[in-house]
All heavy atoms as a GROMACS GRO file, in nm:
protein
  625
    1ILE      N    1  10.405  10.292   7.450
    1ILE     CA    2  10.342  10.278   7.322
    1ILE      C    3  10.442  10.217   7.226
    1ILE      O    4  10.554  10.263   7.217
    1ILE     CB    5  10.293  10.413   7.269
    1ILE    CG1    6  10.188  10.470   7.365
    1ILE    CG2    7  10.238  10.401   7.129
    1ILE    CD1    8  10.144  10.609   7.330
    2PHE      N    9  10.400  10.115   7.155
    2PHE     CA   10  10.488  10.048   7.060
    2PHE      C   11  10.478  10.116   6.925
    2PHE      O   12  10.371  10.145   6.876
    2PHE     CB   13  10.448   9.901   7.046
    2PHE     CG   14  10.526   9.830   6.938
    2PHE    CD1   15  10.657   9.792   6.961
    2PHE    CD2   16  10.470   9.806   6.814
    2PHE    CE1   17  10.729   9.729   6.862
    2PHE    CE2   18  10.540   9.742   6.715
    2PHE     CZ   19  10.672   9.703   6.740
    3GLN      N   20  10.592  10.142   6.867
    3GLN     CA   21  10.596  10.199   6.732
    3GLN      C   22  10.670  10.101   6.644
    3GLN      O   23  10.780  10.058   6.676
    3GLN     CB   24  10.667  10.334   6.734
    3GLN     CG   25  10.665  10.402   6.600
    3GLN     CD   26  10.727  10.541   6.607
    3GLN    OE1   27  10.784  10.579   6.707
    3GLN    NE2   28  10.714  10.613   6.500
    4ALA      N   29  10.608  10.063   6.533
    4ALA     CA   30  10.669   9.966   6.442
    4ALA      C   31  10.797  10.023   6.384
    4ALA      O   32  10.807  10.143   6.358
    4ALA     CB   33  10.572   9.932   6.330
    5PRO      N   34  10.898   9.938   6.364
    5PRO     CA   35  11.023   9.985   6.305
    5PRO      C   36  11.005  10.019   6.158
    5PRO      O   37  10.909   9.974   6.095
    5PRO     CB   38  11.116   9.864   6.322
    5PRO     CG   39  11.025   9.747   6.328
    5PRO     CD   40  10.898   9.796   6.394
    6PRO      N   41  11.096  10.099   6.104
    6PRO     CA   42  11.087  10.130   5.961
    6PRO      C   43  11.090  10.001   5.879
    6PRO      O   44  11.148   9.901   5.920
    6PRO     CB   45  11.211  10.213   5.934
    6PRO     CG   46  11.261  10.257   6.066
    6PRO     CD   47  11.210  10.160   6.168
    7SER      N   48  11.025  10.003   5.764
    7SER     CA   49  11.015   9.882   5.682
    7SER      C   50  11.152   9.827   5.643
    7SER      O   51  11.167   9.708   5.618
    7SER     CB   52  10.930   9.908   5.558
    7SER     OG   53  10.989  10.013   5.483
    8SER      N   54  11.254   9.912   5.642
    8SER     CA   55  11.388   9.865   5.607
    8SER      C   56  11.446   9.772   5.713
    8SER      O   57  11.537   9.694   5.686
    8SER     CB   58  11.483   9.983   5.585
    8SER     OG   59  11.493  10.058   5.704
    9LEU      N   60  11.390   9.776   5.836
    9LEU     CA   61  11.439   9.690   5.943
    9LEU      C   62  11.361   9.559   5.954
    9LEU      O   63  11.398   9.471   6.028
    9LEU     CB   64  11.432   9.763   6.078
    9LEU     CG   65  11.524   9.884   6.092
    9LEU    CD1   66  11.503   9.947   6.229
    9LEU    CD2   67  11.669   9.843   6.075
   10ILE      N   68  11.251   9.548   5.883
   10ILE     CA   69  11.168   9.427   5.889
   10ILE      C   70  11.219   9.328   5.785
   10ILE      O   71  11.234   9.360   5.668
   10ILE     CB   72  11.020   9.460   5.866
   10ILE    CG1   73  10.970   9.554   5.975
   10ILE    CG2   74  10.937   9.332   5.861
   10ILE    CD1   75  10.828   9.601   5.955
   11GLU      N   76  11.244   9.207   5.831
   11GLU     CA   77  11.292   9.102   5.742
   11GLU      C   78  11.178   9.007   5.712
   11GLU      O   79  11.119   8.949   5.802
   11GLU     CB   80  11.406   9.027   5.812
   11GLU     CG   81  11.458   8.909   5.737
   11GLU     CD   82  11.559   8.832   5.822
   11GLU    OE1   83  11.639   8.893   5.890
   11GLU    OE2   84  11.552   8.708   5.820
   12GLN      N   85  11.142   8.991   5.588
   12GLN     CA   86  11.034   8.900   5.550
   12GLN      C   87  11.090   8.759   5.538
   12GLN      O   88  11.190   8.736   5.472
   12GLN     CB   89  10.972   8.944   5.416
   12GLN     CG   90  10.851   8.865   5.376
   12GLN     CD   91  10.730   8.900   5.461
   12GLN    OE1   92  10.715   9.012   5.505
   12GLN    NE2   93  10.644   8.806   5.485
   13SER      N   94  11.028   8.665   5.606
   13SER     CA   95  11.072   8.526   5.601
   13SER      C   96  11.028   8.464   5.469
   13SER      O   97  10.915   8.481   5.426
   13SER     CB   98  11.012   8.448   5.718
   13SER     OG   99  11.039   8.312   5.703
   14SER      N  100  11.114   8.389   5.405
   14SER     CA  101  11.078   8.326   5.279
   14SER      C  102  11.000   8.197   5.299
   14SER      O  103  10.932   8.151   5.209
   14SER     CB  104  11.205   8.298   5.197
   14SER     OG  105  11.290   8.212   5.270
   15LYS      N  106  11.006   8.137   5.418
   15LYS     CA  107  10.938   8.010   5.444
   15LYS      C  108  10.793   8.029   5.490
   15LYS      O  109  10.711   7.942   5.471
   15LYS     CB  110  11.014   7.932   5.551
   15LYS     CG  111  11.152   7.890   5.504
   15LYS     CD  112  11.221   7.811   5.612
   15LYS     CE  113  11.362   7.772   5.569
   15LYS     NZ  114  11.432   7.699   5.671
   16THR      N  115  10.763   8.142   5.553
   16THR     CA  116  10.628   8.164   5.606
   16THR      C  117  10.583   8.305   5.571
   16THR      O  118  10.657   8.383   5.513
   16THR     CB  119  10.627   8.149   5.760
   16THR    OG1  120  10.709   8.251   5.815
   16THR    CG2  121  10.677   8.013   5.803
   17ASP      N  122  10.462   8.337   5.609
   17ASP     CA  123  10.408   8.471   5.586
   17ASP      C  124  10.432   8.564   5.705
   17ASP      O  125  10.381   8.674   5.707
   17ASP     CB  126  10.258   8.463   5.558
   17ASP     CG  127  10.230   8.400   5.423
   17ASP    OD1  128  10.320   8.404   5.337
   17ASP    OD2  129  10.120   8.347   5.406
   18CYS      N  130  10.506   8.519   5.805
   18CYS     CA  131  10.527   8.602   5.923
   18CYS      C  132  10.639   8.704   5.902
   18CYS      O  133  10.720   8.691   5.813
   18CYS     CB  134  10.556   8.516   6.046
   18CYS     SG  135  10.712   8.429   6.037
   19VAL      N  136  10.638   8.805   5.982
   19VAL     CA  137  10.740   8.910   5.977
   19VAL      C  138  10.828   8.896   6.100
   19VAL      O  139  10.778   8.884   6.211
   19VAL     CB  140  10.672   9.050   5.974
   19VAL    CG1  141  10.776   9.159   5.982
   19VAL    CG2  142  10.587   9.064   5.849
   20ARG      N  143  10.958   8.900   6.082
   20ARG     CA  144  11.050   8.890   6.194
   20ARG      C  145  11.087   9.030   6.241
   20ARG      O  146  11.120   9.116   6.161
   20ARG     CB  147  11.175   8.815   6.154
   20ARG     CG  148  11.146   8.671   6.121
   20ARG     CD  149  11.274   8.604   6.075
   20ARG     NE  150  11.239   8.473   6.025
   20ARG     CZ  151  11.299   8.362   6.064
   20ARG    NH1  152  11.398   8.368   6.149
   20ARG    NH2  153  11.262   8.247   6.014
   21MET      N  154  11.082   9.050   6.371
   21MET     CA  155  11.119   9.179   6.428
   21MET      C  156  11.270   9.182   6.447
   21MET      O  157  11.335   9.079   6.463
   21MET     CB  158  11.050   9.197   6.564
   21MET     CG  159  10.899   9.204   6.553
   21MET     SD  160  10.840   9.342   6.453
   21MET     CE  161  10.881   9.477   6.558
   22PRO      N  162  11.328   9.302   6.447
   22PRO     CA  163  11.472   9.313   6.471
   22PRO      C  164  11.506   9.259   6.610
   22PRO      O  165  11.423   9.260   6.700
   22PRO     CB  166  11.498   9.463   6.464
   22PRO     CG  167  11.373   9.526   6.418
   22PRO     CD  168  11.264   9.427   6.424
   23THR      N  169  11.628   9.214   6.626
   23THR     CA  170  11.668   9.154   6.753
   23THR      C  171  11.712   9.257   6.856
   23THR      O  172  11.739   9.221   6.970
   23THR     CB  173  11.782   9.052   6.731
   23THR    OG1  174  11.890   9.119   6.666
   23THR    CG2  175  11.734   8.935   6.648
   24ALA      N  176  11.720   9.383   6.821
   24ALA     CA  177  11.760   9.487   6.918
   24ALA      C  178  11.654   9.497   7.027
   24ALA      O  179  11.535   9.485   7.003
   24ALA     CB  180  11.775   9.621   6.847
   25ALA      N  181  11.700   9.521   7.149
   25ALA     CA  182  11.608   9.530   7.263
   25ALA      C  183  11.530   9.662   7.258
   25ALA      O  184  11.585   9.765   7.223
   25ALA     CB  185  11.686   9.521   7.392
   26MET      N  186  11.401   9.654   7.293
   26MET     CA  187  11.320   9.774   7.301
   26MET      C  188  11.342   9.838   7.437
   26MET      O  189  11.351   9.768   7.538
   26MET     CB  190  11.171   9.741   7.287
   26MET     CG  191  11.129   9.717   7.148
   26MET     SD  192  10.949   9.708   7.119
   26MET     CE  193  10.873   9.685   7.274
   27GLU      N  194  11.349   9.970   7.441
   27GLU     CA  195  11.358  10.041   7.567
   27GLU      C  196  11.218  10.079   7.611
   27GLU      O  197  11.142  10.137   7.534
   27GLU     CB  198  11.442  10.167   7.552
   27GLU     CG  199  11.590  10.138   7.534
   27GLU     CD  200  11.672  10.266   7.533
   27GLU    OE1  201  11.639  10.358   7.612
   27GLU    OE2  202  11.765  10.272   7.453
   28ILE      N  203  11.183  10.044   7.735
   28ILE     CA  204  11.052  10.077   7.790
   28ILE      C  205  11.075  10.157   7.918
   28ILE      O  206  11.141  10.110   8.010
   28ILE     CB  207  10.971   9.949   7.820
   28ILE    CG1  208  10.952   9.869   7.692
   28ILE    CG2  209  10.836   9.985   7.883
   28ILE    CD1  210  10.888   9.734   7.712
   29THR      N  211  11.020  10.278   7.923
   29THR     CA  212  11.039  10.362   8.040
   29THR      C  213  10.963  10.303   8.159
   29THR      O  214  10.864  10.229   8.142
   29THR     CB  215  10.989  10.505   8.016
   29THR    OG1  216  10.848  10.500   7.994
   29THR    CG2  217  11.059  10.569   7.898
   30GLU      N  218  11.006  10.336   8.279
   30GLU     CA  219  10.939  10.286   8.399
   30GLU      C  220  10.792  10.329   8.404
   30GLU      O  221  10.708  10.253   8.449
   30GLU     CB  222  11.013  10.335   8.525
   30GLU     CG  223  11.142  10.261   8.553
   30GLU     CD  224  11.121  10.110   8.573
   30GLU    OE1  225  11.029  10.069   8.646
   30GLU    OE2  226  11.199  10.034   8.515
   31ALA      N  227  10.763  10.449   8.356
   31ALA     CA  228  10.625  10.498   8.359
   31ALA      C  229  10.533  10.417   8.270
   31ALA      O  230  10.412  10.415   8.290
   31ALA     CB  231  10.622  10.645   8.317
   32ALA      N  232  10.588  10.347   8.170
   32ALA     CA  233  10.507  10.269   8.078
   32ALA      C  234  10.487  10.125   8.125
   32ALA      O  235  10.405  10.054   8.069
   32ALA     CB  236  10.569  10.269   7.939
   33LYS      N  237  10.560  10.084   8.225
   33LYS     CA  238  10.549   9.946   8.274
   33LYS      C  239  10.430   9.932   8.366
   33LYS      O  240  10.391  10.024   8.437
   33LYS     CB  241  10.677   9.906   8.347
   33LYS     CG  242  10.796   9.898   8.255
   33LYS     CD  243  10.920   9.856   8.330
   33LYS     CE  244  11.039   9.850   8.236
   33LYS     NZ  245  11.161   9.814   8.308
   34SER      N  246  10.370   9.813   8.365
   34SER     CA  247  10.256   9.786   8.452
   34SER      C  248  10.263   9.643   8.501
   34SER      O  249  10.340   9.563   8.452
   34SER     CB  250  10.124   9.810   8.377
   34SER     OG  251  10.111   9.717   8.273
   35GLY      N  252  10.178   9.613   8.600
   35GLY     CA  253  10.172   9.478   8.655
   35GLY      C  254  10.281   9.450   8.754
   35GLY      O  255  10.376   9.525   8.769
   36ASP      N  256  10.264   9.339   8.824
   36ASP     CA  257  10.362   9.297   8.923
   36ASP      C  258  10.400   9.150   8.904
   36ASP      O  259  10.454   9.087   8.992
   36ASP     CB  260  10.310   9.321   9.064
   36ASP     CG  261  10.181   9.245   9.094
   36ASP    OD1  262  10.135   9.168   9.006
   36ASP    OD2  263  10.126   9.262   9.203
   37GLY      N  264  10.367   9.096   8.788
   37GLY     CA  265  10.398   8.958   8.759
   37GLY      C  266  10.283   8.862   8.787
   37GLY      O  267  10.293   8.744   8.757
   38THR      N  268  10.174   8.913   8.843
   38THR     CA  269  10.059   8.827   8.870
   38THR      C  270   9.954   8.846   8.762
   38THR      O  271   9.948   8.951   8.698
   38THR     CB  272   9.996   8.859   9.008
   38THR    OG1  273   9.944   8.992   9.004
   38THR    CG2  274  10.097   8.845   9.120
   39ILE      N  275   9.871   8.746   8.743
   39ILE     CA  276   9.764   8.753   8.643
   39ILE      C  277   9.665   8.863   8.678
   39ILE      O  278   9.619   8.936   8.591
   39ILE     CB  279   9.691   8.616   8.633
   39ILE    CG1  280   9.786   8.508   8.586
   39ILE    CG2  281   9.570   8.626   8.542
   39ILE    CD1  282   9.836   8.525   8.445
   40ILE      N  283   9.634   8.878   8.806
   40ILE     CA  284   9.532   8.975   8.847
   40ILE      C  285   9.572   9.119   8.816
   40ILE      O  286   9.488   9.203   8.794
   40ILE     CB  287   9.498   8.960   8.997
   40ILE    CG1  288   9.370   9.034   9.030
   40ILE    CG2  289   9.607   9.008   9.086
   40ILE    CD1  290   9.263   8.947   9.079
   41ASN      N  291   9.703   9.148   8.809
   41ASN     CA  292   9.748   9.284   8.787
   41ASN      C  293   9.804   9.309   8.647
   41ASN      O  294   9.876   9.407   8.626
   41ASN     CB  295   9.852   9.323   8.892
   41ASN     CG  296   9.789   9.346   9.027
   41ASN    OD1  297   9.677   9.393   9.037
   41ASN    ND2  298   9.860   9.312   9.133
   42VAL      N  299   9.770   9.226   8.551
   42VAL     CA  300   9.815   9.250   8.414
   42VAL      C  301   9.755   9.381   8.366
   42VAL      O  302   9.635   9.403   8.374
   42VAL     CB  303   9.772   9.134   8.321
   42VAL    CG1  304   9.794   9.171   8.175
   42VAL    CG2  305   9.848   9.008   8.356
   43GLY      N  306   9.838   9.471   8.319
   43GLY     CA  307   9.792   9.600   8.269
   43GLY      C  308   9.760   9.703   8.376
   43GLY      O  309   9.718   9.813   8.345
   44ILE      N  310   9.778   9.668   8.502
   44ILE     CA  311   9.750   9.761   8.612
   44ILE      C  312   9.881   9.816   8.665
   44ILE      O  313   9.970   9.741   8.705
   44ILE     CB  314   9.674   9.691   8.728
   44ILE    CG1  315   9.545   9.628   8.677
   44ILE    CG2  316   9.650   9.786   8.842
   44ILE    CD1  317   9.441   9.726   8.632
   45ARG      N  318   9.893   9.945   8.667
   45ARG     CA  319  10.013  10.009   8.722
   45ARG      C  320  10.003  10.003   8.874
   45ARG      O  321   9.909  10.057   8.933
   45ARG     CB  322  10.018  10.153   8.671
   45ARG     CG  323  10.123  10.232   8.735
   45ARG     CD  324  10.232  10.266   8.644
   45ARG     NE  325  10.321  10.345   8.728
   45ARG     CZ  326  10.443  10.369   8.702
   45ARG    NH1  327  10.492  10.325   8.593
   45ARG    NH2  328  10.516  10.437   8.782
   46THR      N  329  10.096   9.938   8.940
   46THR     CA  330  10.088   9.915   9.085
   46THR      C  331  10.196   9.988   9.164
   46THR      O  332  10.200   9.977   9.286
   46THR     CB  333  10.098   9.765   9.116
   46THR    OG1  334  10.222   9.717   9.065
   46THR    CG2  335   9.983   9.688   9.056
   47THR      N  336  10.284  10.064   9.097
   47THR     CA  337  10.398  10.122   9.168
   47THR      C  338  10.393  10.274   9.179
   47THR      O  339  10.492  10.337   9.212
   47THR     CB  340  10.530  10.083   9.097
   47THR    OG1  341  10.524  10.128   8.962
   47THR    CG2  342  10.554   9.935   9.104
   48GLY      N  343  10.281  10.337   9.153
   48GLY     CA  344  10.271  10.482   9.163
   48GLY      C  345  10.239  10.528   9.304
   48GLY      O  346  10.206  10.448   9.393
   49THR      N  347  10.247  10.658   9.326
   49THR     CA  348  10.219  10.718   9.456
   49THR      C  349  10.074  10.760   9.468
   49THR      O  350  10.016  10.757   9.576
   49THR     CB  351  10.309  10.842   9.475
   49THR    OG1  352  10.444  10.802   9.459
   49THR    CG2  353  10.292  10.904   9.611
   50PHE      N  354  10.012  10.799   9.357
   50PHE     CA  355   9.876  10.852   9.358
   50PHE      C  356   9.778  10.745   9.309
   50PHE      O  357   9.778  10.708   9.193
   50PHE     CB  358   9.868  10.976   9.268
   50PHE     CG  359   9.960  11.086   9.313
   50PHE    CD1  360  10.090  11.092   9.266
   50PHE    CD2  361   9.917  11.180   9.405
   50PHE    CE1  362  10.177  11.192   9.308
   50PHE    CE2  363  10.002  11.281   9.447
   50PHE     CZ  364  10.133  11.287   9.398
   51LYS      N  365   9.692  10.696   9.400
   51LYS     CA  366   9.598  10.588   9.368
   51LYS      C  367   9.465  10.645   9.320
   51LYS      O  368   9.412  10.738   9.379
   51LYS     CB  369   9.574  10.501   9.490
   51LYS     CG  370   9.486  10.381   9.461
   51LYS     CD  371   9.454  10.303   9.586
   51LYS     CE  372   9.362  10.188   9.558
   51LYS     NZ  373   9.244  10.218   9.480
   52CYS      N  374   9.413  10.586   9.214
   52CYS     CA  375   9.281  10.623   9.164
   52CYS      C  376   9.177  10.581   9.269
   52CYS      O  377   9.181  10.468   9.318
   52CYS     CB  378   9.253  10.553   9.032
   52CYS     SG  379   9.084  10.583   8.971
   53PRO      N  380   9.081  10.669   9.302
   53PRO     CA  381   8.981  10.633   9.402
   53PRO      C  382   8.879  10.531   9.353
   53PRO      O  383   8.808  10.469   9.433
   53PRO     CB  384   8.912  10.767   9.434
   53PRO     CG  385   8.935  10.851   9.313
   53PRO     CD  386   9.067  10.806   9.255
   54ASP      N  387   8.873  10.508   9.221
   54ASP     CA  388   8.770  10.420   9.166
   54ASP      C  389   8.823  10.286   9.115
   54ASP      O  390   8.744  10.201   9.073
   54ASP     CB  391   8.696  10.490   9.053
   54ASP     CG  392   8.616  10.610   9.104
   54ASP    OD1  393   8.565  10.602   9.218
   54ASP    OD2  394   8.606  10.710   9.032
   55CYS      N  395   8.954  10.266   9.111
   55CYS     CA  396   9.009  10.139   9.065
   55CYS      C  397   9.146  10.117   9.131
   55CYS      O  398   9.185  10.195   9.218
   55CYS     CB  399   9.021  10.134   8.912
   55CYS     SG  400   9.142  10.244   8.840
   56THR      N  401   9.217  10.015   9.092
   56THR     CA  402   9.345   9.983   9.156
   56THR      C  403   9.465  10.046   9.087
   56THR      O  404   9.578  10.024   9.128
   56THR     CB  405   9.366   9.831   9.160
   56THR    OG1  406   9.359   9.782   9.025
   56THR    CG2  407   9.261   9.762   9.244
   57GLN      N  408   9.442  10.126   8.984
   57GLN     CA  409   9.551  10.190   8.910
   57GLN      C  410   9.621  10.294   8.995
   57GLN      O  411   9.558  10.365   9.073
   57GLN     CB  412   9.492  10.254   8.785
   57GLN     CG  413   9.589  10.283   8.674
   57GLN     CD  414   9.631  10.162   8.596
   57GLN    OE1  415   9.708  10.084   8.645
   57GLN    NE2  416   9.583  10.149   8.475
   58LYS      N  417   9.755  10.303   8.981
   58LYS     CA  418   9.833  10.403   9.053
   58LYS      C  419   9.914  10.484   8.952
   58LYS      O  420   9.948  10.436   8.845
   58LYS     CB  421   9.926  10.336   9.153
   58LYS     CG  422   9.853  10.268   9.266
   58LYS     CD  423   9.950  10.209   9.366
   58LYS     CE  424   9.876  10.139   9.477
   58LYS     NZ  425   9.970  10.079   9.573
   59PHE      N  426   9.947  10.608   8.991
   59PHE     CA  427  10.013  10.701   8.900
   59PHE      C  428  10.127  10.772   8.971
   59PHE      O  429  10.129  10.785   9.092
   59PHE     CB  430   9.911  10.802   8.847
   59PHE     CG  431   9.798  10.736   8.774
   59PHE    CD1  432   9.683  10.697   8.842
   59PHE    CD2  433   9.809  10.707   8.640
   59PHE    CE1  434   9.581  10.633   8.776
   59PHE    CE2  435   9.708  10.642   8.572
   59PHE     CZ  436   9.594  10.605   8.641
   60ASP      N  437  10.222  10.822   8.890
   60ASP     CA  438  10.338  10.892   8.944
   60ASP      C  439  10.307  11.037   8.980
   60ASP      O  440  10.377  11.096   9.062
   60ASP     CB  441  10.455  10.889   8.845
   60ASP     CG  442  10.511  10.748   8.828
   60ASP    OD1  443  10.502  10.668   8.923
   60ASP    OD2  444  10.565  10.720   8.720
   61THR      N  445  10.207  11.095   8.918
   61THR     CA  446  10.172  11.235   8.944
   61THR      C  447  10.022  11.250   8.965
   61THR      O  448   9.943  11.169   8.917
   61THR     CB  449  10.214  11.327   8.827
   61THR    OG1  450  10.138  11.293   8.711
   61THR    CG2  451  10.363  11.316   8.797
   62GLU      N  452   9.987  11.355   9.035
   62GLU     CA  453   9.846  11.387   9.056
   62GLU      C  454   9.779  11.419   8.923
   62GLU      O  455   9.664  11.380   8.898
   62GLU     CB  456   9.833  11.507   9.152
   62GLU     CG  457   9.691  11.549   9.182
   62GLU     CD  458   9.614  11.451   9.268
   62GLU    OE1  459   9.674  11.371   9.341
   62GLU    OE2  460   9.490  11.455   9.263
   63LYS      N  461   9.850  11.487   8.835
   63LYS     CA  462   9.795  11.523   8.704
   63LYS      C  463   9.759  11.400   8.623
   63LYS      O  464   9.652  11.393   8.563
   63LYS     CB  465   9.894  11.609   8.627
   63LYS     CG  466   9.841  11.654   8.492
   63LYS     CD  467   9.940  11.742   8.419
   63LYS     CE  468   9.884  11.782   8.284
   63LYS     NZ  469   9.974  11.871   8.211
   64SER      N  470   9.848  11.300   8.620
   64SER     CA  471   9.818  11.178   8.544
   64SER      C  472   9.701  11.102   8.605
   64SER      O  473   9.619  11.045   8.533
   64SER     CB  474   9.942  11.090   8.531
   64SER     OG  475   9.991  11.052   8.657
   65LYS      N  476   9.689  11.105   8.738
   65LYS     CA  477   9.574  11.041   8.803
   65LYS      C  478   9.445  11.111   8.764
   65LYS      O  479   9.345  11.047   8.732
   65LYS     CB  480   9.590  11.042   8.955
   65LYS     CG  481   9.473  10.976   9.027
   65LYS     CD  482   9.476  11.001   9.175
   65LYS     CE  483   9.416  11.136   9.201
   65LYS     NZ  484   9.387  11.167   9.338
   66LYS      N  485   9.446  11.245   8.762
   66LYS     CA  486   9.325  11.321   8.726
   66LYS      C  487   9.286  11.298   8.580
   66LYS      O  488   9.168  11.286   8.548
   66LYS     CB  489   9.348  11.470   8.752
   66LYS     CG  490   9.343  11.504   8.900
   66LYS     CD  491   9.363  11.652   8.922
   66LYS     CE  492   9.355  11.687   9.069
   66LYS     NZ  493   9.371  11.832   9.092
   67LEU      N  494   9.385  11.291   8.491
   67LEU     CA  495   9.355  11.263   8.351
   67LEU      C  496   9.294  11.124   8.334
   67LEU      O  497   9.198  11.105   8.259
   67LEU     CB  498   9.480  11.277   8.265
   67LEU     CG  499   9.523  11.420   8.235
   67LEU    CD1  500   9.661  11.420   8.172
   67LEU    CD2  501   9.422  11.488   8.146
   68HIS      N  502   9.350  11.026   8.404
   68HIS     CA  503   9.295  10.890   8.402
   68HIS      C  504   9.149  10.893   8.446
   68HIS      O  505   9.061  10.838   8.379
   68HIS     CB  506   9.378  10.800   8.493
   68HIS     CG  507   9.307  10.675   8.536
   68HIS    ND1  508   9.298  10.564   8.456
   68HIS    CD2  509   9.242  10.645   8.651
   68HIS    CE1  510   9.231  10.470   8.520
   68HIS    NE2  511   9.195  10.516   8.638
   69TRP      N  512   9.123  10.956   8.560
   69TRP     CA  513   8.986  10.960   8.613
   69TRP      C  514   8.892  11.028   8.515
   69TRP      O  515   8.781  10.980   8.490
   69TRP     CB  516   8.982  11.030   8.748
   69TRP     CG  517   8.849  11.012   8.814
   69TRP    CD1  518   8.811  10.909   8.895
   69TRP    CD2  519   8.736  11.098   8.801
   69TRP    NE1  520   8.680  10.925   8.933
   69TRP    CE2  521   8.631  11.041   8.877
   69TRP    CE3  522   8.712  11.216   8.733
   69TRP    CZ2  523   8.506  11.098   8.886
   69TRP    CZ3  524   8.585  11.274   8.743
   69TRP    CH2  525   8.485  11.215   8.818
   70LYS      N  526   8.937  11.139   8.456
   70LYS     CA  527   8.854  11.213   8.362
   70LYS      C  528   8.813  11.128   8.242
   70LYS      O  529   8.697  11.127   8.201
   70LYS     CB  530   8.930  11.336   8.314
   70LYS     CG  531   8.857  11.419   8.209
   70LYS     CD  532   8.943  11.537   8.166
   70LYS     CE  533   8.878  11.614   8.055
   70LYS     NZ  534   8.961  11.728   8.012
   71PHE      N  535   8.907  11.053   8.186
   71PHE     CA  536   8.878  10.976   8.065
   71PHE      C  537   8.823  10.836   8.091
   71PHE      O  538   8.760  10.778   8.004
   71PHE     CB  539   9.003  10.969   7.977
   71PHE     CG  540   9.034  11.099   7.910
   71PHE    CD1  541   9.131  11.183   7.962
   71PHE    CD2  542   8.964  11.139   7.797
   71PHE    CE1  543   9.159  11.305   7.901
   71PHE    CE2  544   8.991  11.261   7.737
   71PHE     CZ  545   9.089  11.344   7.789
   72ILE      N  546   8.843  10.782   8.210
   72ILE     CA  547   8.798  10.646   8.238
   72ILE      C  548   8.674  10.642   8.328
   72ILE      O  549   8.582  10.565   8.305
   72ILE     CB  550   8.912  10.563   8.303
   72ILE    CG1  551   9.035  10.559   8.213
   72ILE    CG2  552   8.864  10.423   8.340
   72ILE    CD1  553   9.011  10.498   8.076
   73HIS      N  554   8.670  10.726   8.433
   73HIS     CA  555   8.565  10.712   8.534
   73HIS      C  556   8.461  10.825   8.538
   73HIS      O  557   8.354  10.806   8.596
   73HIS     CB  558   8.628  10.702   8.673
   73HIS     CG  559   8.722  10.587   8.688
   73HIS    ND1  560   8.683  10.455   8.682
   73HIS    CD2  561   8.858  10.586   8.706
   73HIS    CE1  562   8.788  10.377   8.697
   73HIS    NE2  563   8.896  10.454   8.711
   74ASP      N  564   8.490  10.941   8.484
   74ASP     CA  565   8.400  11.055   8.494
   74ASP      C  566   8.265  11.025   8.429
   74ASP      O  567   8.257  11.009   8.307
   74ASP     CB  568   8.464  11.178   8.428
   74ASP     CG  569   8.383  11.305   8.448
   74ASP    OD1  570   8.274  11.299   8.509
   74ASP    OD2  571   8.429  11.411   8.402
   75PRO      N  572   8.158  11.016   8.508
   75PRO     CA  573   8.026  10.981   8.452
   75PRO      C  574   7.971  11.088   8.358
   75PRO      O  575   7.892  11.059   8.270
   75PRO     CB  576   7.937  10.964   8.575
   75PRO     CG  577   8.004  11.040   8.683
   75PRO     CD  578   8.152  11.037   8.652
   76ASN      N  579   8.013  11.213   8.375
   76ASN     CA  580   7.964  11.321   8.289
   76ASN      C  581   8.029  11.318   8.151
   76ASN      O  582   7.975  11.372   8.056
   76ASN     CB  583   7.990  11.457   8.353
   76ASN     CG  584   7.915  11.471   8.484
   76ASN    OD1  585   7.800  11.428   8.494
   76ASN    ND2  586   7.979  11.526   8.584
   77ARG      N  587   8.141  11.253   8.138
   77ARG     CA  588   8.212  11.248   8.011
   77ARG      C  589   8.149  11.148   7.916
   77ARG      O  590   8.160  11.162   7.796
   77ARG     CB  591   8.357  11.210   8.037
   77ARG     CG  592   8.438  11.202   7.911
   77ARG     CD  593   8.584  11.223   7.938
   77ARG     NE  594   8.661  11.208   7.816
   77ARG     CZ  595   8.674  11.302   7.723
   77ARG    NH1  596   8.619  11.419   7.740
   77ARG    NH2  597   8.744  11.278   7.615
   78HIS      N  598   8.083  11.046   7.967
   78HIS     CA  599   8.031  10.937   7.884
   78HIS      C  600   7.886  10.954   7.842
   78HIS      O  601   7.823  10.860   7.799
   78HIS     CB  602   8.051  10.804   7.956
   78HIS     CG  603   8.196  10.772   7.980
   78HIS    ND1  604   8.283  10.743   7.880
   78HIS    CD2  605   8.268  10.772   8.094
   78HIS    CE1  606   8.403  10.722   7.930
   78HIS    NE2  607   8.396  10.741   8.059
   79GLN      N  608   7.835  11.074   7.855
   79GLN     CA  609   7.696  11.097   7.812
   79GLN      C  610   7.693  11.116   7.662
   79GLN      O  611   7.777  11.185   7.605
   79GLN     CB  612   7.640  11.220   7.882
   79GLN     CG  613   7.624  11.201   8.031
   79GLN     CD  614   7.572  11.327   8.098
   79GLN    OE1  615   7.549  11.427   8.033
   79GLN    NE2  616   7.553  11.320   8.228
   80GLU      N  617   7.597  11.053   7.598
   80GLU     CA  618   7.585  11.068   7.451
   80GLU      C  619   7.458  11.136   7.413
   80GLU      O  620   7.361  11.138   7.475
   80GLU     CB  621   7.592  10.928   7.387
   80GLU     CG  622   7.728  10.868   7.406
   80GLU     CD  623   7.738  10.735   7.338
   80GLU    OE1  624   7.664  10.709   7.241
   80GLU    OE2  625   7.822  10.657   7.378
   0.00000   0.00000   0.00000
């Protein structure tokens, strides 16, 4: 999840209306990374041990796989 830096770190450009981000590197945990460099797997986690039975997403724990299924695939959850 990306969190915007404090406003004191944002430099407003005088030539344009764009905002420049700080040059410090962002740290991204392995659990937050997805894809394998191909277009077909953009946003798909492909390196987990536990595979979702309904899609190609993979997870590091059984609990995270169950939460994914509950919120994404469970047909009883989407009744209005």
